[in-house]
N, C-alpha and C positions, 0 to 999 in steps of 0.2 A: 256417692255421697261425697259429701262435704270434705276435702281433705285436708282442710286449715284446723279442723279438732284432733288431728295427728301431727305427732315430732316424727319426721321420716328416721328410720333406724341410723345410727350415726357407727356402728359397729363395722371394724374393716372388713373385707372382701379375701379371705385368702388369695393370693398372685399365685397361682399354680399353671405346669405345662398345659396342653389343649386335651392331653391324656392323662390328664387327672382332675377331671371338673368337681368342683365344692359347689356344696348345696347354696352357699353366700351367692353364687356367681349364677344361680338357673331359675330361684324362683323373682317376681315381681315384684312393684310397689305399687304399683296403679291394677283398681279395679276394672275387668275389661269383661266383654262377652264372655270368655273362654274361661273366667277363674271358675274355680272349683272349693278351693279351699281359703278363708280368709283368715291370718295371724293378727293377733292386738294385745301390743303391750297396756296392761295397766300398775302404772308405777307410786303402786300406793301401800301403805302399812300404817294408817294410823286410827285404823282399826284393833293390829294388835299393841300397838302401845296403849290404846284404851282398855285393852285386854290381860295388859300387866307381860305380855312378851318381850322379847327380846327384838329392838328394832332393828331394821335392816333390809326390809323385802322388797322396800320401796324401789332398790335394785338392781332387783329380780329379774325383771325381762331383757335389760339388755347384756344380762351375765350367762342368761340363756343362750340369748342368740349369739352371744360369741362365742359361744361352744358349737350350735346345731349350724351356723356358717360354715364352720370347719369340717361336718363331718362330709362322707365322701357317698356316688351313689351305690356302694357296695361292692364287692369283689368281683360277684357276679350281678353286671345290669340286667334290671327287668326294666322291659319299656313301656311298663304300667307305671311304674314308680317314675320312672323319667317323667312320661306325659304327665302325671301328676303333679309335679316338681315345679314345671312349669307354669301350671295353673293353680299353682300356688301364690296367694298374695300378701307380703308383711307390709302393713298398712303404718304402722311404726306404735309407740306411745298414744296413747289418747292423752291429751291436753288435761292435765288435773292441777288444782288448787289446793287451800289446807280444808275443805268444807267435805269430808267425806261423801255424806248423802248425795251433793249435789254431783262429785262423780262418779258416784253409783249409778245416778241416773242418767248421766251421759254414757256412762259403758252400756247402762242398757238401752240407749236409745241407737247405739253403735249396732250393737248387737242383734233390737229390733230390726234396722235395715236389711243385715247381712241376710236375717233369715228369710226376708221377704224376698232376697234372689236367687233364695233353696241353694245356700252355701253353705258346708262345714264351718265352723266357728274352731280357732285354735285360741284361747286367749291363754296370755303371759302374765302372772301376778306377779309382785303384790302378795299381799295376805289373804287369808281365807276370805277376810268380808268382799274382795274379788268375786267371789260365787252369788253374794246377794245383787248386785249388780249386774252377772251375767243371769241370775234368773230374770229381772226385771225387763231384759229385750221380749223374753217368752208372756208376762207378764201385761206387756204394752202392746202385743202383736195379738194379745187374746188368744193363745195357743197354750191348751194345756200340755203342761213337759211334769215327766216322772223327772227324779233326782237320784244319780247312786255316786255318793259318797268316798273316795278310797281315805283310808284317814288312820289314827290313832284314836283322836277323838270324836265326839258325837257333835261338837257343834252345835247344841242348842240351847245354850246357855240365854238367860235372859238378860233383855238390854240393860245396860248399868246408866240410871238415871234419863231413862228412856232413851238412848241412845244405842245401834248396832256397834259393833266391833266385830273381830275377827273369830270370837267363841259364838256367835248369835247366827250368823247367814242362814242357816237350814230351819232355826227358829221362825226367824225372820218372815221366809218362802214361806212355811206351811201354815202361819201363820197370816199371809196376802189378805187384804179385803179383796184382790180380783179370784182369790180359789184357783188360779190357775194353777198349781202348785198339786199334780196330782197323786203324788206320794214321795215319801222321801226312805230309802234303804241306803246304810252305811257299814259300810265292812270293809274288818281290818280293827276292831278295837282291841286295845290293850286293856285288858283287864285290871290293874292298876291305875292306871289315868282317865278311867272314866268312873262319876256315880253313878248311886241307882235311879234317883230322879231323872237324870238326862236319860239313860236308856229305858226305863219306864216311858218319858215323854213322846219318843220316839213310837212306840209298842202303840199307845195309844193312840197314836195319829193314823195307826194301822200298818207302819212302816215295819222293816227290819233291823236288829243294829247287832251282828255276827262279828263274835269277838276274833280275831285274828286265828286260835284253835280249833276254831271249828273250820278253818279254809284252806283246800286242797288245790291243786289244778282241777279236779271234776266239780267244785263248790264253784271256782271262779269263773267258768262258763256256763253253771247252772242260773247266776245270779244274772246273767241277761236276757235269758228265755222269759217267753210270754207276755214282755210286755207291751202295753197297749196304746200309751200316747209317746212324742217325742222322747228324748231319754238325754238330761245333760248330766255329762259326768265330770266328777270333781277328783284331781288326783292331787291332793297333799300329798309333799314329799316325807312330811314326818311319819306318813305311814311305815315307809323303811326302817331300819334299825339305825341308831346313831353311827357305829361301825360306817356303816356308808354312807349315811345323809348326816353329816355334822352340822351342815350347815343349814338349821331351819331354825322360825323362830321359837318353839318349843321342841326337842329333840326327845326320841321315841327311847328308849332303851328297853330289848326282845321284839323289836316290830318287825314288819317281813324282809321277807328276801327277795334280794333282785331280783332272781329269775319267774318269780310268783308275781310280784309287781307285774312287769313284762307281759306278761300273760293277760294281765288285768287287764292294758293298754290295746293288746290283739286283741281281743273279747269286746273292745267297746269300739275297733275301728271295725269289726266284721256283723258286727249288729247295725243291721238298715233303722233301727228307731236312732239310734247314738245321732244326732243333729249338730252336736257340738261341746267341747271338753273345756277342761283350763288346768293348769299346771300352777299350784299356790305354793308359798311360805319358803320359797331359796331366799334364802339371807345372804349375801357374799361376806358380809359383815364379819360372819362366825364362822364361814367354810375354810374347809384345807384344801388348798394347792386343786380350788373350783371344782372339789369332788361332786359335790351336790348338783353344780349347775351341771355338769357335766352330765351327771345322771337324767337331770329334766331334757336335756337337749338330745339326748338318747328315746327318752322317753317319745318326744316329737317326733321322731324319726322314724320309731319303730310304729306309733301311731300309721303316720301318713303310709307309711311301707307298706303295713296291712290294712290298710281302707283303701290302697291303689288295687291290692291284688284281688281282694273284695269285690270291687268296683262298686260300693258303696256310697261314693263320693260323689250327687250329682243325676 
């Protein structure tokens, strides 16, 4: 993969004692034959602006990294986790410009190449327009993929003047001419933040639109069962309640509790059909003491820990 497509992470790696290693000092920044997980940043929020949301998510990837790099290997180090971290490559942020559609195409090309290497891909957004570019990687590879979105909103809005945005990625995937979207489910919907037309659209396309009130621990596990294709999972931080995730483009009152959200991440890691994930809508400009970015960083850490233990990455 051409490294010129990416800007190397500029986040400082904490300097600690040898007996206190941090994630940032253990992961690599170059793909090699042993790589099992690739991280990409997509510093774009033009789709949020088009959708009338709060700008700022373009700074999300580096802010998530800032906290992710500080995390430890755990109080009871797991050799499986240590091995996976050493085989994790953070390629940095995709080089982008002001053309959203071109940026999404570039992201799709990068994802396509990483999937061809049989890697697990983790993308740090960016607004939710990130996920359409994410999906384009599967479309370009001719790989049918199911999509699961943990979100307070269905994000299947119509395009605006023929252009996509942060509220339309899953409509775009479902209607893509490649027909590579094998299905779309959204879980964690807030009744007061969605309209009937959007929920009906999801169901008419054969998908599930699951309100937060129907989700408990057993339901989280059940959502991942029976998958027949590759599974792309998107974690929108606004699925969480505003009290724990204030720094997002569209905050949610009455959203998901943290432990249930982390369970959804662990189940994604354990599911062998899951080939890629993204964490989107972290908006540092609206955050409080890095609260939301810290949570996204813990989400990524949780995914990697659970995937290492499941032995499902590569």
